[in-house]
C-alpha positions as CSV (number, residue, x, y, z in Angstrom):
1,M,-4.5,-28.7,-62.8
2,R,-4.6,-30.4,-66.5
3,S,-5.5,-34.1,-65.1
4,L,-8.2,-32.5,-62.4
5,V,-10.3,-31.3,-65.3
6,S,-9.2,-34.6,-67.1
7,A,-10.9,-36.1,-64.1
8,E,-13.8,-33.8,-63.8
9,L,-15.0,-34.4,-67.2
10,L,-14.3,-38.5,-67.0
11,K,-16.4,-38.0,-64.3
12,L,-18.9,-36.4,-66.9
13,R,-19.1,-39.2,-69.0
14,S,-19.1,-41.8,-66.8
15,T,-22.4,-40.1,-65.0
16,R,-26.1,-41.1,-67.1
17,S,-27.4,-38.7,-64.8
18,A,-25.4,-35.8,-65.5
19,W,-25.4,-36.1,-69.5
20,I,-28.5,-37.1,-70.5
21,P,-30.1,-33.1,-70.2
22,L,-27.5,-32.7,-72.6
23,A,-28.2,-35.1,-74.9
24,A,-32.1,-33.7,-74.2
25,A,-31.0,-30.6,-75.0
26,L,-29.1,-31.5,-78.5
27,A,-31.8,-33.1,-79.9
28,L,-34.1,-29.8,-79.1
29,A,-31.7,-27.6,-81.1
30,V,-32.7,-30.2,-83.8
31,I,-36.4,-30.4,-82.8
32,A,-36.8,-26.3,-82.8
33,V,-35.0,-25.7,-85.9
34,L,-37.4,-27.8,-87.6
35,A,-40.2,-26.8,-85.8
36,S,-39.5,-22.9,-86.4
37,T,-38.7,-23.8,-90.5
38,T,-42.1,-26.0,-90.9
39,A,-44.5,-23.3,-89.0
40,A,-43.3,-21.1,-92.2
41,G,-45.6,-23.7,-94.4
42,P,-43.9,-25.2,-97.5
43,D,-44.7,-22.2,-100.0
44,G,-42.0,-20.5,-98.0
45,T,-43.6,-17.7,-96.2
46,P,-41.7,-14.3,-96.6
47,H,-40.2,-14.6,-93.0
48,L,-38.5,-17.7,-94.0
49,S,-35.1,-16.2,-95.7
50,P,-31.4,-16.0,-95.4
51,A,-32.4,-13.2,-93.0
52,A,-34.1,-16.1,-90.6
53,L,-30.6,-17.9,-89.6
54,P,-29.5,-15.9,-87.3
55,A,-33.3,-16.7,-85.3
56,L,-33.1,-20.4,-86.3
57,L,-29.2,-20.5,-84.4
58,R,-30.9,-18.7,-81.5
59,G,-33.3,-21.5,-81.5
60,S,-31.0,-24.4,-81.6
61,G,-29.9,-22.8,-77.6
62,G,-31.8,-20.6,-75.6
63,Q,-33.1,-21.4,-72.2
64,L,-33.5,-25.1,-72.6
65,L,-29.5,-25.5,-74.0
66,Y,-28.4,-23.9,-71.2
67,G,-30.6,-24.8,-68.4
68,A,-29.4,-28.0,-69.8
69,V,-25.6,-27.7,-69.0
70,L,-26.6,-26.1,-65.8
71,L,-28.5,-28.8,-64.4
72,C,-25.8,-31.0,-65.5
73,W,-23.6,-29.5,-63.7
74,I,-25.6,-29.3,-59.9
75,V,-25.8,-33.4,-60.6
76,L,-22.3,-33.4,-61.2
77,S,-20.7,-30.5,-58.0
78,A,-23.3,-31.8,-55.4
79,G,-24.2,-35.6,-56.4
80,E,-20.2,-35.9,-55.0
81,F,-21.1,-35.1,-51.3
82,R,-24.3,-37.0,-51.7
83,H,-22.3,-40.1,-52.8
84,R,-19.6,-39.2,-50.9
85,T,-17.3,-39.5,-53.8
86,A,-15.6,-36.0,-52.9
87,V,-13.5,-37.6,-50.0
88,T,-11.5,-39.3,-52.5
89,T,-11.4,-36.6,-54.7
90,F,-10.1,-34.1,-51.8
91,L,-7.7,-37.2,-50.4
92,A,-6.0,-36.9,-54.0
93,E,-5.8,-33.5,-54.1
94,P,-5.8,-31.5,-50.7
95,N,-5.4,-28.2,-52.1
96,R,-9.5,-28.0,-52.4
97,L,-9.5,-24.3,-54.7
98,R,-7.8,-26.4,-57.6
99,V,-10.3,-28.3,-57.4
100,V,-13.0,-26.1,-57.1
101,A,-11.2,-24.7,-60.5
102,A,-10.9,-28.0,-62.1
103,K,-14.4,-28.0,-61.9
104,L,-15.2,-24.5,-62.9
105,I,-12.9,-25.3,-66.4
106,A,-14.9,-28.8,-66.8
107,A,-18.1,-26.7,-66.4
108,A,-17.0,-24.0,-68.8
109,L,-15.8,-26.5,-71.8
110,T,-18.9,-28.9,-71.5
111,G,-20.9,-25.7,-72.0
112,A,-18.8,-24.2,-74.5
113,A,-18.5,-27.3,-76.0
114,V,-22.3,-28.5,-76.2
115,G,-23.9,-24.9,-77.1
116,L,-21.5,-25.3,-80.4
117,L,-22.8,-28.3,-81.3
118,A,-26.1,-27.4,-80.6
119,E,-25.4,-24.5,-83.1
120,A,-23.6,-27.0,-85.5
121,L,-26.7,-29.1,-85.0
122,G,-28.8,-26.4,-85.7
123,A,-27.4,-25.2,-88.5
124,A,-26.9,-28.2,-90.7
125,T,-30.7,-28.6,-89.9
126,A,-30.9,-24.8,-91.3
127,A,-29.4,-26.0,-94.3
128,V,-31.5,-28.7,-95.2
129,T,-34.7,-27.4,-93.9
130,L,-33.9,-23.3,-95.5
131,S,-32.5,-25.9,-98.6
132,A,-36.1,-27.5,-99.3
133,H,-37.9,-24.1,-99.2
134,H,-34.9,-23.1,-101.7
135,V,-33.8,-20.7,-99.4
136,P,-30.2,-20.0,-99.3
137,L,-28.2,-20.4,-96.2
138,A,-26.4,-16.8,-95.6
139,W,-23.8,-17.1,-92.5
140,G,-23.5,-13.6,-94.1
141,Q,-26.8,-12.2,-92.0
142,P,-26.1,-9.7,-89.4
143,G,-26.4,-11.3,-85.7
144,V,-25.0,-14.8,-87.5
145,L,-21.1,-14.3,-85.3
146,G,-22.9,-12.5,-82.5
147,T,-25.7,-15.5,-81.9
148,V,-22.3,-18.0,-82.9
149,A,-20.6,-16.2,-80.2
150,A,-23.3,-15.6,-77.3
151,V,-24.8,-19.6,-77.1
152,P,-21.1,-21.2,-75.8
153,L,-20.5,-18.3,-73.8
154,L,-23.8,-18.6,-72.1
155,A,-23.7,-22.7,-71.6
156,A,-19.9,-22.4,-70.2
157,L,-21.3,-19.8,-67.6
158,F,-24.6,-21.1,-66.5
159,G,-22.5,-24.7,-66.1
160,M,-20.2,-22.5,-64.1
161,L,-23.5,-21.8,-62.3
162,G,-24.2,-24.8,-61.6
163,V,-20.7,-26.1,-59.8
164,G,-21.2,-22.8,-57.9
165,L,-24.7,-24.0,-56.7
166,G,-24.0,-27.5,-56.2
167,L,-20.6,-26.5,-54.4
168,L,-22.9,-24.1,-51.8
169,L,-26.2,-26.3,-51.0
170,R,-24.0,-29.6,-51.6
171,H,-27.2,-31.5,-52.2
172,T,-28.9,-32.3,-54.8
173,A,-32.1,-32.2,-54.8
174,A,-32.5,-29.2,-52.8
175,A,-30.0,-27.2,-55.7
176,L,-32.1,-28.5,-58.5
177,G,-34.9,-28.0,-56.7
178,L,-33.6,-24.7,-56.3
179,A,-32.6,-23.7,-59.8
180,L,-36.1,-25.1,-60.9
181,M,-38.1,-22.4,-58.9
182,W,-36.0,-19.8,-59.6
183,A,-36.2,-19.8,-63.1
184,F,-40.2,-20.6,-63.6
185,V,-41.3,-18.8,-60.3
186,I,-38.9,-16.9,-58.4
187,E,-37.3,-14.5,-61.2
188,G,-41.2,-14.2,-62.0
189,I,-42.9,-12.8,-58.9
190,I,-39.8,-10.5,-57.9
191,P,-41.0,-8.0,-59.5
192,M,-44.4,-8.2,-58.0
193,L,-42.7,-8.6,-54.7
194,T,-40.2,-5.4,-54.9
195,H,-42.9,-3.3,-57.6
196,Q,-40.5,-2.8,-59.2
197,P,-41.1,-4.3,-63.0
198,G,-37.3,-3.1,-64.1
199,I,-35.9,-5.3,-62.0
200,I,-36.8,-8.3,-63.9
201,R,-33.2,-7.2,-66.3
202,W,-31.4,-7.6,-63.5
203,L,-32.0,-11.1,-62.6
204,P,-30.1,-13.6,-64.9
205,E,-32.5,-15.3,-66.8
206,A,-33.5,-11.9,-68.3
207,A,-29.5,-11.0,-68.4
208,A,-29.0,-14.1,-70.5
209,N,-32.0,-13.9,-72.8
210,A,-30.7,-9.8,-73.0
211,V,-27.3,-11.7,-74.3
212,L,-28.3,-13.9,-76.9
213,H,-31.4,-11.7,-78.5
214,G,-29.1,-8.3,-78.4
215,A,-30.6,-5.1,-77.1
216,S,-34.6,-4.4,-77.7
217,P,-36.4,-1.1,-77.3
218,A,-38.1,-2.2,-73.7
219,A,-37.4,-0.5,-71.4
220,T,-36.7,-3.3,-68.8
221,T,-34.0,-4.8,-71.1
222,L,-30.2,-3.6,-70.4
223,S,-28.4,-3.8,-73.7
224,A,-25.9,-7.3,-74.4
225,G,-22.9,-5.9,-73.2
226,A,-24.5,-5.0,-70.0
227,A,-25.8,-7.8,-69.5
228,L,-23.0,-10.6,-70.2
229,A,-21.8,-8.1,-67.0
230,V,-24.6,-8.5,-65.0
231,L,-24.7,-12.2,-65.4
232,A,-20.5,-12.7,-65.2
233,G,-20.9,-11.2,-61.9
234,Y,-23.4,-13.5,-60.4
235,T,-21.4,-16.3,-61.9
236,A,-18.1,-14.9,-59.9
237,A,-20.3,-14.5,-56.9
238,L,-22.2,-18.1,-56.9
239,A,-18.8,-19.7,-57.7
240,G,-16.8,-18.0,-55.6
241,A,-19.0,-18.7,-52.5
242,G,-19.4,-22.5,-53.3
243,A,-15.2,-22.3,-53.2
244,A,-15.2,-20.1,-50.1
245,L,-17.6,-22.7,-48.1
246,T,-15.5,-26.2,-49.8
247,V,-12.7,-24.0,-48.2
248,R,-14.1,-24.3,-44.6
249,R,-15.9,-27.0,-44.8
250,E,-15.3,-30.9,-43.9
251,I,-16.2,-32.8,-46.2
252,G,-16.8,-36.5,-45.2
253,T,-20.0,-35.3,-43.1
254,T,-22.2,-33.6,-45.7
255,T,-25.0,-36.0,-47.3
256,G,-27.3,-34.8,-50.4
């Protein structure tokens, strides 16, 4: 299994269209912290204090980061069928479930690593900018540890979601289009179409936001634990469906 995971990570390093979104997300992690601290003004308005650290770390992650990991692994998993390298992959390892498992492990590792790196960059940027405002970097603030854990965990789950979606559709453009449409259109209109505003809390993007930002008094927000369980359920369902179809369908006849 280790060699299969290493092969998947090698594909990531050698596929520029896959790691470019990750590089952009890391750059935006720094920009988000700079934007937040700059908005406070040079005189250090009340909200720029040691208590601001959890929010700054959340800003270094969030939708842009785990969205980038999702897109990265859609490109990698669906792209294998477009370029027909999936044929070579499954000839080298006939047990297709082992290959799918390796992809999911590699995606989770990538997401966790990128999430931690984004937080490290965000923390370093926050240390510099807060120091310029004579504000100490207080790691003991409530919410810091939860945020440090939530960002890489969410990125890992979204990486696995990307693998599942790519394997399910086997078409890079279709998978990317569906992911973007879901994020920007579908999840927003489902509550209106169903006339059930509360349903949004059970959808992936809202669940991810609840995990990242914690419990909220809003009636449409799940607790962080429940939201994490919902998001893990989506991940398991999509990864499982992608794995099942990968086992059953022919490999060399599909393009994407």
